[in-house]
PAPALUM-154179 format. One record per residue: residue in three letters; x, y, z of N, C-alpha, C, CB in turn. Coordinates in steps of 0.2 Angstrom, whole numbers, padded with zeros to 4 digits, always signed. Glycine has a CB too. Example, Ala and Ser with C-alpha at 12.3 -4.5 7.8 and 13.67 -1.06 7.14 Angstrom:
BEGIN
ala+0066-0028+0039+0062-0022+0039+0066-0016+0039+0057-0022+0045
ser+0064-0011+0035+0068-0005+0036+0064+0000+0039+0070-0003+0029
This chain:
BEGIN
met-0062-0207+0041-0055-0203+0041-0050-0208+0041-0055-0198+0048
thr-0045-0207+0039-0039-0212+0039-0034-0210+0045-0036-0212+0033
glu-0031-0215+0047-0026-0214+0052-0022-0207+0051-0021-0221+0053
arg-0019-0206+0045-0016-0201+0043-0019-0195+0044-0014-0201+0036
ser-0025-0194+0042-0029-0187+0042-0032-0187+0049-0035-0187+0037
ala-0031-0191+0054-0034-0190+0061-0030-0187+0066-0036-0197+0063
thr-0023-0187+0065-0017-0183+0068-0018-0176+0067-0011-0184+0065
pro-0016-0172+0072-0016-0165+0071-0011-0163+0066-0016-0160+0078
pro-0011-0157+0063-0006-0155+0059+0001-0153+0062-0009-0149+0056
lys+0006-0157+0059+0012-0157+0062+0016-0152+0059+0016-0164+0060
ser+0019-0147+0064+0024-0141+0062+0030-0144+0060+0026-0135+0068
ile+0032-0143+0053+0038-0145+0050+0044-0140+0050+0035-0146+0043
ile+0043-0134+0048+0049-0129+0047+0046-0123+0050+0051-0127+0039
arg+0051-0120+0054+0051-0114+0056+0056-0108+0053+0050-0114+0062
ser+0054-0103+0053+0058-0097+0051+0057-0091+0056+0054-0094+0043
ala+0060-0085+0054+0059-0079+0058+0052-0077+0059+0062-0074+0054
arg+0047-0077+0055+0041-0074+0056+0035-0080+0054+0040-0067+0051
leu+0038-0086+0052+0032-0090+0050+0034-0097+0052+0032-0090+0042
his+0028-0102+0052+0030-0108+0052+0026-0113+0047+0029-0111+0060
leu+0029-0118+0044+0025-0121+0039+0024-0128+0043+0030-0122+0032
arg+0017-0130+0041+0014-0136+0044+0010-0140+0040+0010-0134+0050
glu+0009-0146+0040+0005-0150+0037-0002-0147+0036+0006-0157+0040
ala-0005-0148+0030-0012-0147+0030-0017-0151+0033-0013-0146+0024
ala-0023-0148+0037-0027-0152+0040-0035-0150+0038-0026-0152+0047
asp-0039-0154+0039-0045-0153+0038-0048-0146+0039-0049-0157+0041
gly-0046-0144+0045-0048-0137+0047-0045-0131+0042-0045-0136+0055
asp-0041-0133+0037-0039-0128+0033-0043-0127+0027-0033-0128+0032
ala-0050-0131+0027-0054-0131+0020-0056-0123+0018-0062-0135+0022
asp-0058-0119+0023-0060-0113+0021-0054-0108+0018-0064-0109+0025
phe-0048-0109+0021-0041-0106+0018-0040-0109+0011-0034-0108+0024
ile-0040-0115+0011-0038-0119+0004-0044-0116-0001-0038-0128+0005
ile-0050-0115+0000-0054-0113-0004-0053-0105-0006-0060-0114-0001
ala-0050-0101-0002-0049-0094-0003-0043-0094-0007-0049-0091+0003
leu-0037-0098-0005-0031-0097-0009-0032-0100-0017-0026-0101-0005
leu-0034-0106-0017-0035-0109-0024-0040-0104-0028-0039-0116-0023
asn-0044-0101-0025-0048-0096-0030-0047-0089-0030-0056-0097-0028
glu-0040-0088-0028-0037-0081-0029-0036-0080-0037-0029-0079-0025
pro-0037-0075-0039-0036-0073-0047-0029-0075-0048-0037-0066-0050
gly-0024-0073-0044-0016-0075-0046-0016-0082-0046-0010-0072-0041
phe-0019-0087-0041-0017-0093-0042-0021-0097-0048-0019-0097-0035
ile-0027-0094-0049-0030-0097-0056-0026-0096-0062-0037-0095-0058
arg-0024-0089-0063-0019-0087-0068-0013-0091-0069-0017-0081-0067
tyr-0009-0092-0063-0002-0095-0065-0001-0101-0062+0003-0091-0062
ile-0006-0104-0058-0005-0111-0057-0011-0115-0060-0005-0113-0049
gly-0017-0113-0059-0023-0116-0064-0028-0117-0059-0021-0123-0068
asp-0035-0118-0062-0040-0118-0058-0041-0125-0056-0047-0115-0062
arg-0040-0126-0050-0041-0134-0047-0049-0134-0045-0036-0135-0041
arg-0052-0131-0047-0060-0132-0046-0062-0134-0039-0062-0137-0050
val-0059-0130-0034-0060-0131-0027-0064-0126-0024-0053-0133-0024
arg-0071-0127-0024-0076-0122-0022-0080-0123-0015-0081-0123-0028
thr-0080-0130-0014-0084-0131-0008-0079-0134-0002-0089-0136-0010
pro-0081-0134+0004-0077-0138+0009-0076-0145+0008-0080-0138+0016
glu-0080-0148+0004-0079-0155+0003-0073-0156-0003-0085-0158+0001
asp-0074-0151-0007-0067-0151-0013-0061-0149-0009-0068-0144-0020
ala-0061-0145-0005-0055-0143-0001-0053-0149+0003-0056-0137+0005
arg-0057-0152+0007-0055-0158+0010-0051-0163+0005-0061-0161+0013
gly-0055-0164-0001-0052-0169-0005-0044-0166-0007-0057-0170-0012
tyr-0044-0160-0008-0037-0157-0011-0032-0158-0004-0038-0148-0015
ile-0034-0157+0001-0030-0158+0007-0029-0166+0008-0034-0157+0013
gly-0032-0169+0006-0031-0177+0006-0025-0178+0001-0038-0180+0004
lys-0025-0175-0004-0021-0175-0009-0014-0174-0006-0023-0171-0015
leu-0013-0168-0004-0007-0165-0001-0005-0170+0006-0009-0157+0001
arg-0009-0173+0009-0007-0178+0014-0004-0184+0011-0014-0180+0019
asp-0008-0186+0005-0004-0192+0001+0003-0191+0000-0008-0194-0006
his+0004-0184-0002+0010-0183-0005+0015-0183+0001+0010-0178-0009
tyr+0013-0181+0007+0018-0180+0012+0020-0188+0014+0015-0177+0019
trp+0014-0192+0015+0015-0200+0016+0020-0203+0011+0007-0204+0015
arg+0019-0201+0004+0023-0205+0000+0029-0203-0001+0019-0206-0006
his+0031-0196-0001+0038-0194-0002+0042-0190+0004+0037-0188-0008
gly+0038-0190+0009+0041-0187+0015+0041-0179+0015+0048-0190+0015
tyr+0038-0177+0011+0038-0169+0010+0032-0168+0005+0045-0165+0007
gly+0030-0161+0005+0025-0158+0000+0024-0151+0001+0019-0161+0001
leu+0018-0149+0000+0017-0142+0001+0013-0142+0007+0013-0138-0005
tyr+0017-0136+0011+0014-0136+0018+0010-0128+0019+0021-0136+0023
val+0006-0129+0023+0002-0122+0024+0008-0117+0029-0006-0124+0029
val+0008-0110+0026+0012-0107+0028+0007-0102+0034+0016-0104+0023
val+0009-0102+0039+0006-0098+0045+0010-0093+0048+0006-0103+0051
leu+0007-0087+0049+0011-0081+0054+0012-0083+0060+0006-0075+0055
asp+0017-0083+0063+0019-0085+0070+0014-0080+0075+0029-0083+0072
asp+0014-0075+0074+0011-0069+0079+0004-0070+0080+0013-0062+0076
ser+0000-0073+0073-0008-0072+0074-0010-0080+0072-0011-0067+0068
ala-0006-0084+0070-0008-0091+0068-0012-0091+0062-0011-0094+0073
ala-0013-0086+0059-0016-0085+0052-0012-0089+0046-0017-0077+0050
pro-0016-0093+0043-0014-0096+0037-0013-0091+0031-0018-0103+0035
ile-0008-0090+0027-0007-0085+0023-0005-0088+0016-0002-0080+0025
gly-0003-0094+0016-0001-0097+0009+0001-0104+0010+0006-0092+0006
ile+0005-0107+0004+0007-0114+0005+0014-0114+0001+0002-0118+0002
cys+0018-0117+0003+0025-0117+0001+0028-0125+0002+0029-0112+0005
gly+0031-0127-0002+0035-0133-0001+0037-0137-0007+0031-0137+0003
leu+0040-0143-0007+0042-0147-0012+0037-0152-0016+0047-0152-0010
leu+0037-0152-0022+0033-0157-0026+0037-0162-0029+0028-0154-0031
arg+0034-0168-0030+0038-0173-0034+0034-0176-0040+0040-0179-0029
arg+0036-0173-0046+0032-0174-0052+0036-0180-0056+0032-0168-0056
glu+0031-0183-0060+0035-0188-0064+0039-0185-0070+0030-0195-0067
ala+0037-0180-0071+0040-0176-0077+0047-0173-0076+0036-0171-0080
leu+0049-0173-0070+0055-0170-0068+0059-0176-0064+0054-0162-0063
asp+0066-0175-0064+0071-0178-0061+0072-0177-0055+0075-0178-0065
ala+0069-0171-0052+0071-0170-0045+0065-0166-0042+0078-0165-0044
pro+0065-0165-0036+0058-0162-0033+0059-0155-0035+0057-0162-0024
asp+0052-0151-0036+0052-0144-0037+0049-0140-0032+0049-0142-0044
ile+0051-0134-0031+0048-0130-0025+0042-0126-0028+0054-0125-0022
gly+0036-0126-0025+0030-0122-0026+0028-0118-0020+0024-0127-0027
phe+0025-0113-0022+0021-0108-0017+0017-0103-0020+0026-0104-0014
ala+0012-0102-0015+0006-0097-0017+0004-0094-0011-0001-0100-0022
phe+0002-0087-0011+0000-0084-0005-0006-0080-0007+0007-0080-0001
leu-0010-0079-0001-0016-0074-0002-0013-0067-0004-0020-0074+0003
his-0017-0065-0009-0016-0058-0012-0013-0054-0006-0023-0055-0016
gly-0016-0053+0000-0016-0048+0005-0008-0049+0009-0022-0048+0010
tyr-0005-0054+0006+0001-0056+0010+0007-0056+0005+0001-0063+0012
glu+0006-0054-0001+0011-0054-0006+0015-0047-0005+0007-0055-0014
gly+0021-0047-0007+0025-0041-0007+0028-0039+0000+0021-0036-0010
gln+0028-0044+0005+0030-0042+0012+0036-0047+0013+0023-0044+0017
gly+0039-0051+0008+0044-0055+0010+0042-0062+0012+0048-0052+0016
tyr+0036-0064+0013+0034-0070+0016+0036-0075+0011+0026-0070+0018
ala+0034-0075+0005+0035-0080+0000+0043-0081+0000+0033-0077-0007
phe+0048-0077+0000+0054-0078+0000+0057-0082+0007+0058-0072-0002
glu+0054-0079+0012+0057-0082+0019+0053-0090+0019+0054-0077+0025
ala+0047-0091+0017+0046-0097+0017+0049-0102+0013+0039-0097+0015
ala+0050-0100+0007+0053-0103+0002+0062-0106+0003+0052-0097-0004
ala+0064-0100+0006+0071-0101+0008+0072-0106+0014+0075-0093+0010
ala+0067-0106+0018+0067-0111+0024+0065-0118+0020+0062-0108+0031
val+0061-0118+0016+0060-0126+0013+0066-0128+0010+0054-0126+0007
leu+0070-0123+0006+0076-0126+0002+0081-0128+0008+0080-0120-0003
ala+0082-0124+0014+0086-0126+0019+0084-0133+0022+0086-0119+0024
asp+0078-0134+0023+0076-0140+0026+0076-0145+0021+0068-0139+0029
ala+0077-0144+0015+0076-0149+0010+0085-0152+0010+0073-0146+0001
arg+0090-0148+0012+0096-0149+0012+0097-0153+0018+0099-0144+0011
ala+0095-0150+0024+0097-0152+0031+0093-0158+0033+0095-0146+0036
arg+0087-0159+0032+0082-0164+0034+0082-0169+0030+0076-0161+0036
leu+0080-0167+0023+0079-0172+0019+0084-0175+0014+0074-0171+0015
arg+0091-0170+0014+0096-0172+0011+0095-0172+0003+0099-0179+0014
ile+0090-0167+0001+0090-0167-0005+0095-0160-0008+0082-0166-0007
thr+0099-0162-0012+0104-0158-0015+0102-0154-0022+0109-0162-0017
arg+0096-0156-0025+0095-0153-0031+0087-0152-0030+0098-0157-0038
val+0085-0145-0031+0078-0144-0031+0077-0139-0037+0076-0141-0025
leu+0072-0141-0042+0070-0137-0048+0064-0132-0046+0067-0142-0054
ala+0062-0129-0051+0056-0125-0049+0053-0124-0057+0059-0117-0045
leu+0046-0123-0057+0042-0122-0063+0039-0115-0062+0037-0127-0064
thr+0038-0112-0067+0033-0107-0067+0030-0105-0074+0036-0101-0063
met+0024-0101-0074+0022-0098-0080+0027-0094-0084+0016-0094-0079
pro+0027-0093-0090+0032-0088-0094+0031-0082-0092+0032-0089-0102
asp+0025-0080-0090+0024-0072-0090+0024-0071-0082+0016-0069-0093
asn+0025-0075-0077+0024-0074-0070+0033-0071-0068+0022-0082-0067
glu+0033-0065-0070+0039-0061-0068+0040-0061-0061+0038-0053-0070
arg+0035-0060-0056+0036-0060-0049+0039-0066-0046+0029-0060-0046
ser+0036-0073-0049+0039-0078-0047+0047-0079-0050+0035-0083-0048
met+0047-0077-0055+0054-0078-0058+0059-0075-0054+0055-0075-0065
arg+0057-0068-0051+0062-0065-0048+0064-0068-0042+0061-0058-0047
leu+0059-0070-0038+0060-0074-0032+0064-0080-0032+0054-0076-0029
leu+0062-0084-0038+0067-0089-0039+0074-0088-0041+0064-0094-0043
arg+0075-0082-0043+0082-0080-0045+0086-0078-0038+0082-0074-0050
arg+0082-0075-0033+0084-0074-0027+0086-0079-0023+0080-0070-0024
leu+0082-0085-0024+0083-0091-0020+0090-0095-0024+0077-0095-0020
gly+0093-0093-0028+0098-0096-0031+0097-0100-0037+0102-0099-0027
leu+0092-0100-0041+0090-0104-0046+0090-0100-0052+0083-0107-0045
lys+0091-0102-0058+0092-0099-0064+0087-0102-0070+0099-0098-0066
arg+0085-0098-0074+0081-0101-0080+0083-0104-0084+0079-0097-0083
asp+0081-0110-0086+0085-0116-0090+0082-0116-0097+0084-0124-0087
arg+0075-0119-0097+0072-0118-0104+0065-0120-0103+0075-0124-0108
glu+0060-0118-0107+0054-0119-0107+0052-0127-0108+0050-0115-0112
val+0047-0129-0104+0045-0137-0104+0038-0137-0105+0048-0141-0098
glu+0036-0142-0108+0029-0144-0109+0027-0149-0104+0028-0146-0116
leu+0022-0148-0100+0021-0153-0094+0015-0157-0097+0019-0149-0087
pro+0013-0163-0093+0008-0168-0097+0002-0165-0100+0006-0174-0093
met-0001-0159-0098-0006-0156-0102-0004-0153-0108-0010-0150-0098
pro-0005-0155-0113-0003-0152-0119-0005-0144-0120-0007-0156-0125
gly+0000-0140-0122+0000-0134-0122+0001-0130-0116-0005-0132-0124
asp+0002-0133-0110+0004-0131-0103+0011-0130-0103+0002-0136-0098
val+0014-0124-0105+0022-0123-0106+0024-0119-0099+0023-0119-0113
ser+0029-0121-0096+0031-0119-0090+0039-0117-0092+0029-0125-0083
val+0042-0113-0088+0048-0112-0087+0052-0116-0081+0049-0105-0087
leu+0057-0119-0083+0061-0124-0079+0066-0119-0076+0064-0131-0084
phe+0067-0118-0069+0073-0116-0066+0076-0122-0063+0071-0110-0061
val+0082-0121-0063+0087-0126-0060+0092-0122-0055+0092-0130-0066
pro+0096-0126-0051+0101-0122-0046+0106-0119-0052+0106-0129-0041
ala+0108-0113-0049+0114-0109-0052+0120-0111-0052+0114-0101-0049
């Protein structure tokens, strides 16, 4: 275990009903469940995370992103029950000239305003703590639900882009 992974998960962002914290090895079962949701596989992709060992590998990549960039995808946790319900945060991709916001939630927590609340808190944190003034977003062309959320967050559809994997076309959203 590295020194970075031995520390307890650090709470980064708070909102009215949620807090967002760094991922920890103890999140392995949650990560397996989330990354194998049909919606996650359809709109984000199959990360082939099926076992606790796979999940810990994925969590290690999340931690590396925090360490390299000072931000990343955080585990979204309900304040009242401490249950993890999704992930939300910023990613830094070589193909883009600014960080992009990403989010995914367990199916049972969709449609309750949690994604908007978490994403709005991430954007506020990006401006206030991280001093990031421009945040982008990517989504699949048929993911209407995500596109509505991105518009509510103040982003607008710009154009379709092809990411490093050939044939992987996404819609790029930019600040309105």
